[in-house]
N, C-alpha and C positions, 0 to 999 in steps of 0.2 A: 550455264545452260538453263533455259526457262522450263518450268513445269508444264506438262501438256494441259491444254484447255479441256475440262471435263464436258463442256457443251458440244464439242466437236468429236465425232467418232471417225475412225479411219475407214476408208472405202472397203467394202466387202464384209464389214462387221455387221452382223445381224442385229436388228432391233429386238428388244425384249418383248416377249409375248404379252399381249394386253391382259390385265388382270380380269378375273371373272367378275361379273357385275355383283354389286353388294345386294343382299336381300332387302326387299321392301319391308317397312315396319308396320305392324298392325296397330291401329289407333282406336278403332271403334269397339265398344263393349260387345256388340253382337258378334264380331269376328272371334273374340276370346271365348264367348259362350259356345259358338259352334265348334271351335277347336276342343273345348272341354268334353264334348260329346263324341269326339273322334277316338282314334287309337292312342294308347298310352304306353310309356316305357319309363320306369323309374330307375334312377341311379342313386348312388350314395350322396352325390352333391346337388342334384336337382331332379326335377320331374319333367319329362317331355310329353307334350300333347300334340298330336298331329292329325290332320285330316286333308283329304284330297278335295279340292274345290269342285263344285258341281258345274254342269255345262252352262248354266245360266249366270255364272259368276265370271269375272275376268280371269282368263287363263294366263299362262306365261310365267312370270318371275316367281321366285320363292318369296314367301312372306313370313315374317317372324315377329313374335311378340314376347314381352318379358313381364313377369309379375313376381312380386314378393309381398307376402302379407305381413301384418304387424307381428306375427309370430317370429319372423326372421330377426326382428330387433327394432331399434329406433330408426329414425330417418337416415342417419349416417350409415348404419349397418345395411339397411335396405338398398340405399344408393350404391354402396360398394358392391353388394351382391349383384345388382342389376348391371353395373359396369362390367363385372367379370363375365356375366352371362352374355352381354352384348359382344364382348371381345371373342369369346369362344365361338359364338354364332358367326361372327364376321370371318373368322379364320377357317371354320369347318364347313358351314353350309354350302358355299359355292362349289366345293368339291364333292360333298357327300349328300347334299339335299337333292330333292326332286322338284323340278319346276312344276307349277300348278298345285303345290301343296302349301298349307299353312302350318307353321310350327309355333308352339308356345313353350317357353322355358320358364318353369316355376321354381323359384329359389326355396331351399330348405333351411330351417332354423339352425343357426350356429355352424353350418357346414359350408354353404355356398361361398361365404365371404372369406373363409380361411383354408379351404381345401387346395391341394397342389394343383396349379393351373394346367400342367401337362396331363395330369390324370383326368381333369374335367374334360379336356379335349378328347381324350380316348373314350371317356364315358359317353360323350355326345355321339361319336362315330358308332359305338356299339348300340346305343339307343336307336339311332336312325336305322341301322341294319335290322334291329328287332321289329321296328314299326313297319318297315317295308317288306320284310320277310313274311309278316303276318298276312299281307295282302296277296302274296303269290299263291297260285293254285296248288 
C-alpha cells in the first residue's frame, strides 16, 4: 500500500488559517529615537519601548526594531541576543501587538542571550499589556 501524498488533501478538509502578517522592521535611526520617547516597560530580559504612530505617518502594520548596545557583549553575544528578540517578536507581536504602533526591543547585558525563551515570550506579552493599559482612560 502506498503512503498518502501530502500535497493532496481529501475533499471537505479545511485549509489551515493563513498566518498573521509578520511585523515590519524599523531601519531608520529617527524611528528608534521617536520610539525611545514613547511608552516604556521593562522586564528582566529586555526593555520594551512603544509609541503610537501619528496621523501624518503611515498607518497599518505593526513595526518593530531591535537594538543591543556594546554593554550586552561582543558582536557574537549581541547578535545572539538580537536573534532571540527577533524570534519572540515574530511569535508574539502578531497576536498581542497593536497595528499602527512601533515597538523597539532593547537587549539587556548578560540576560537576553541566556534567559529562558518561554519566559521571554511571557515577559513580552506582559510588557505589551502594561504599555497598552497605560493608554486606556
